[in-house]
C-alpha positions in Angstrom: -27.6 14.5 -0.9 -27.7 10.9 0.6 -25.3 10.9 3.9 -23.7 7.7 2.3 -23.1 10.0 -1.3 -21.7 12.7 0.7 -19.0 10.3 2.8 -18.1 8.6 -1.2 -17.1 11.9 -2.7 -15.1 12.7 0.3 -12.8 9.6 -0.6 -13.0 11.3 -4.0 -11.8 14.9 -2.8 -8.1 16.1 -3.2 -5.3 14.7 -1.1 -5.0 18.3 0.6 -8.5 18.0 2.0 -7.3 15.5 4.4 -7.2 17.2 8.0 -3.7 18.1 8.7 -2.3 17.5 5.3 -1.4 20.8 3.6 -0.2 21.2 -0.3 2.9 20.1 0.2 2.6 16.8 1.5 -0.5 16.3 -0.5 2.0 16.7 -3.6 4.0 14.2 -2.0 1.7 12.0 -1.3 0.4 11.7 -4.8 3.5 10.5 -6.2 3.4 7.3 -3.9 -0.5 7.1 -4.3 0.0 7.4 -8.0 -3.3 9.8 -8.2 -4.8 12.7 -6.7 -7.7 11.4 -4.4 -7.9 10.2 -1.1 -9.4 6.6 -2.1 -6.1 6.6 -4.3 -3.9 6.6 -1.1 -6.1 4.1 0.4 -5.3 1.7 -2.0 -1.7 2.0 -1.7 -0.9 -0.7 0.6 1.6 -1.5 2.7 4.6 -3.1 0.7 5.7 -4.9 4.0 5.3 -4.8 7.8 7.5 -4.3 11.1 6.6 -7.0 13.6 7.3 -5.7 17.0 5.6 -8.2 19.0 9.1 -9.5 20.2 10.0 -8.0 23.5 12.9 -9.7 25.0 16.0 -8.5 27.6 19.2 -7.3 26.3 20.7 -10.1 27.2 18.1 -12.2 25.1 18.4 -10.1 22.5 22.5 -10.9 22.5 22.4 -14.6 22.5 19.3 -15.2 20.6 18.7 -12.5 17.7 20.4 -11.5 14.6 22.0 -8.1 14.2 19.7 -5.5 12.3 16.7 -7.6 13.8 13.7 -5.3 15.1 12.7 -5.8 19.0 11.1 -3.5 21.7 13.2 -3.4 24.8 12.5 -2.2 28.1 15.6 0.8 29.3 16.6 3.0 32.0 18.4 6.3 30.8 21.9 5.8 32.6 23.9 8.7 30.6 23.1 11.3 27.4 26.1 12.4 25.7 26.2 15.8 23.1 28.4 15.3 20.0 31.9 17.2 20.2 32.5 17.5 16.6 29.8 18.0 13.5 28.3 14.8 12.2 28.4 13.1 15.5 25.4 11.9 16.8 24.1 12.1 20.4 24.3 8.9 22.8 21.8 7.4 25.2 23.4 5.2 27.4 20.8 3.1 28.8 20.4 -0.3 30.5 18.3 -2.9 31.6 18.9 -5.7 34.6 20.7 -8.0 31.9 23.0 -5.6 30.3 24.0 -2.4 28.6 23.0 -0.5 25.1 24.3 2.9 23.3 21.2 4.7 21.6 22.5 7.0 18.6 20.7 9.9 17.4 21.6 12.4 14.7 19.9 15.3 15.6 18.6 17.0 19.4 14.8 16.9 19.0 14.8 13.2 19.6 16.3 13.2 22.7 15.0 16.7 24.5 12.6 15.3 26.5 14.7 12.3 27.7 16.5 12.7 31.1 18.9 10.4 33.0 16.7 7.8 35.2 14.1 8.0 32.3 12.4 4.3 31.9 11.4 4.2 28.4 10.2 1.6 25.7 12.6 1.7 22.7 11.7 -0.4 19.7 14.1 -0.3 16.7 16.9 -2.4 14.9 19.5 -3.7 16.9 23.0 -4.1 15.8 26.3 -4.4 17.3 29.6 -2.5 17.5 32.3 -4.6 18.3 30.9 -6.6 21.8 28.7 -3.4 22.3 24.7 -3.3 21.6 23.2 -0.3 19.7 20.5 0.8 18.3 20.9 3.6 15.5 18.0 6.2 15.5 15.0 3.6 17.1 11.8 3.8 15.2 9.8 4.3 18.7 11.4 5.9 21.9 8.9 6.7 24.7 7.9 6.0 28.1 7.6 2.6 29.3 3.8 3.8 30.6 3.5 4.4 26.8 4.6 1.5 25.5 1.1 0.0 24.4 1.0 3.2 21.8 3.7 1.6 20.0 1.9 -0.7 17.3 2.6 -4.6 17.6 2.4 -4.7 13.6 3.7 -1.8 11.9 2.8 -1.3 8.3 5.9 0.0 5.9 4.5 2.2 3.2 6.5 3.2 0.0 7.7 6.6 0.4 9.5 9.3 -1.5 11.7 11.7 -0.8 10.6 14.6 1.7 8.0 12.5 3.0 8.2 10.8 6.6 6.5 7.5 7.7 4.8 9.4 10.3 3.4 12.0 7.8 2.2 8.8 6.0 0.7 7.2 8.7 -1.3 10.3 9.8 -3.1 10.4 6.3 -3.7 7.0 5.9 -5.7 6.9 9.1 -7.7 9.9 8.5 -8.3 8.9 4.7 -10.0 5.7 7.0 -11.7 7.9 9.1 -13.4 9.0 6.0 -14.3 5.5 4.8 -18.3 4.9 5.0 -20.4 1.8 5.6 -20.2 0.7 2.1 -22.8 -1.9 0.6 -21.9 -5.3 0.1 -21.7 -6.4 -3.7 -20.3 -9.6 -2.8 -22.4 -12.7 -2.2 -22.8 -13.3 1.4 -22.2 -17.5 1.1 -18.8 -16.8 -0.8 -17.7 -14.2 2.3 -18.9 -16.8 4.2 -17.0 -19.5 2.8 -13.6 -17.7 2.1 -14.0 -16.0 5.5 -13.5 -12.2 3.9 -13.8 -9.0 6.1 -15.7 -6.3 4.4 -14.0 -4.0 1.9 -13.8 -1.2 4.4 -12.6 -3.9 7.1 -10.1 -5.2 4.7 -8.5 -1.6 4.2 -8.5 -1.2 8.2 -6.8 -4.5 8.6 -3.9 -3.8 6.4 -3.5 0.0 7.4 -4.2 -0.4 10.7 -3.8 -3.8 12.2 -5.6 -4.0 15.5 -4.1 -5.1 18.7 -6.7 -8.3 19.1 -5.4 -9.6 15.3 -1.6 -9.5 16.6 -1.8 -13.4 17.1 -3.5 -14.1 13.7 -2.1 -11.5 12.1 -0.8 -13.6 9.0 -4.2 -15.5 8.2 -6.2 -12.1 8.9 -3.9 -10.2 6.4 -4.1 -12.8 3.9 -8.1 -13.1 3.7 -7.9 -9.2 3.3 -5.8 -8.9 0.5 -8.0 -11.7 -1.1 -10.9 -9.5 -0.4 -9.1 -6.5 -2.3 -8.0 -8.7 -5.0 -11.3 -10.4 -5.7 -12.9 -6.6 -5.5 -10.7 -5.8 -8.6 -11.0 -8.6 -10.7 -15.0 -8.3 -10.2 -14.7 -4.4 -11.1 -12.7 -5.4 -14.0 -15.1 -8.1 -15.3 -17.9 -6.2 -14.8 -16.5 -2.9 -16.6 -15.5 -5.3 -19.6 -19.3 -7.1 -19.8 -20.3 -3.2 -20.0 -18.5 -2.2 -22.3 -19.5 -5.3 -24.7 -22.8 -5.0 -23.7 -22.4 -1.1 -24.9 -20.6 -2.2 -28.1 -23.4 -5.1 -29.0 -26.0 -2.5 -28.6 -25.2 -0.2 -31.4 -26.2 -0.8 -34.7 -23.7 -1.9 -37.2 -22.7 -0.3 -40.4 -24.2 -1.6 -43.7 -22.1 -2.5 -46.5 -23.9 -3.1 -50.1 -21.5 -3.6 -52.8 -22.6 -4.7 -56.5 -19.6 -6.7 -57.8 -18.1 -3.6 -59.9 -15.0 -4.0 -58.2 -15.1 -7.7 -58.9 -15.4 -7.4 -62.5 -13.0 -4.7 -63.0 -10.3 -6.8 -61.2 -11.5 -10.1 -63.7 -11.0 -7.7 -66.1 -7.4 -6.5 -65.4 -6.6 -10.1 -64.4 -6.5 -11.3 -67.9 -7.8 -14.7 -67.5 -9.6 -16.7 -65.1 -8.0 -17.4 -61.8 -6.7 -20.9 -61.2 -7.9 -23.0 -58.0 -4.3 -22.6 -56.5 -5.5 -18.9 -56.5 -8.8 -18.9 -55.3 -7.8 -18.4 -51.6 -6.1 -15.4 -52.3 -8.9 -14.1 -54.4 -11.1 -14.8 -51.9 -9.4 -12.8 -49.5 -8.9 -9.9 -52.3 -12.3 -9.8 -52.5 -13.0 -9.8 -49.0 -10.8 -7.1 -48.2 -12.5 -4.9 -51.3 -15.6 -5.0 -49.7 -14.6 -4.3 -46.0 -12.8 -1.2 -47.1 -14.6 1.8 -46.1 -16.6 4.2 -48.8 
């Protein structure tokens, strides 16, 4: 088998064949992708994106941002408070050089690796509780030295109950790694004119935005979506053209008549049809002739 054909067969394989994705998550991914194959998951594009390029101090965030806005902050941990009653959150009190904020978690697993004095990169939705700033369950919280691992443009994929963003991201990235260098089927002059990426590059741009695309992300994402939309339309038109070609190549059925139905109908009609009835008469004759034997 040609190496490229082997790679394509991986895209047509069940979702359970993706590394690190077992049968349980494969069933959940199938619901989201509306299909059981790896390629179905790749065609499940993000519904939106979270822009994490905004890095502000707490004072700037308080003055400039509306509650609910997403941002990334550099913080130092001041205190960690464990809940004293059920359903209370774990609280991390942190600060930068301008203000303090309280980070809330409802599961201890998220704070096990955090200690007082740690310098953290925290990214999530900023909220206000009275005069205080809070960030309930941030999307990312890790050491400041690892801040570059936080995606500046973070895809938001459709999910279902039991399927987490981390699992979806891992499955998408594993699927992207299986994408072979497919031959181009769009004319090169059209690609250049429209500034479209290749098919594989378009999927990569939308599912896994690269840091070098941060500044011109909106335009690059638009070109990628246009490219995939054109692929879909072209594939539909080619499918219809092949179906029409196949239909035209088939031999038609010859229908022969000896006018016995016409004669029998005129006989039962009782008199010669007037001009006003001629149109109805022609329709009746045509219908009788088109009836299968």
